[in-house]
C-alpha positions, 0 to 999 in steps of 0.5 A: 500500500502506498503511504499517501493513501493511509490518511484517506483510509484512516479518515474514512475508516475512523471518522466517516464510517461511524458517522454514516452508520450511526449518526445518519442512519443511512438507508442504502438501496441497491448497493450492488449497483455500485461499480466494483472497478473503473472507469465509471461515472457516478452521477448524483444529486447535490444538496450538501458538503456531506454528499461526496463524503457519503458516496466515497464511504460506500466503497471498500477501503481498498478502493477509495483511493480510486474514487475521485469527486470532481469539485469546484477549484475556486472553493476547495482550493481557496486556502492551504488547509482546505486545499490539502484536505481536498486533494489528499483526503478527498482526492478531488479533481478540481474544476475551474467553474469561472466559465472562461475555460474551454470544455475540453480543457475543463474535463481534461483531468477527469478524462485522464482519471477515467483512462486510469480506471478510476471512478469519477463522482460528478454532480450534474446540477453543478452546485449545491441546491436548496435542501432536498430540491432537485435542480436543473440537470446540466449536459457536462457528462455528455461532453465528458464522455465524448468518445468514451460512450462505453463507460457506465454512468450510475445515477444515485439520488441522496435524500436527507443530507441537505438537512443534516448539513445544509448549504452555509451551515457548519453544524451537523444535525443527525437525520435519517438519510437515503442513498438510492443507486440506480441501474447503469446508463450509457451516453447515447443520442443527443445531449438533450436526450441523455440529460432527459434520461438521467433526469427521469432516472433521478426522479424514479430513484427519488420515489424510493427514498424512505425519508421523502415527505409528500411536500418535498418536490423537485424543481 
């Protein structure tokens, strides 16, 4: 085992897994739908800073060094401590979301990760939305997987994490939460067609969430 992997393994084994298993009371549906190797893309909704941490924790400790969340460089690299944690513990692939970067350049590091056989975590909504509200699904995955249509895209819906640690809050509040894993998709057709297929999959998975209240609705 490479020494550089030890901090990440210790963090998830000692800190994250007890939090996920005990404090969150996580309900996982279709865990067998997770990829056992890469390359693969996890496409998940995004309501909380806990999202990527929870998703990584679902994988075996022997594999988590190969699970890489794509994350906003302007936030996660904003100061030296956050940058160190993001790179060395979370293993993020930083993305420039200022809007001035060509898409091929923007996704270059993500494509390199996939070519190394890694599992990439993407949030197609682009940024965290309001707690338990589904935002607009963007077309980035289609561009990312251009010329790589053979790679599986696994849709995942999480519910409850937006209340456990909502945007702008630093205080963790224990809530029961759902993680519902869908069947793998492949990019095909136009960008609009695939985006619609992914959106429909998200809505189907959302209906499987035990913590969802009737008043919860998607945008």
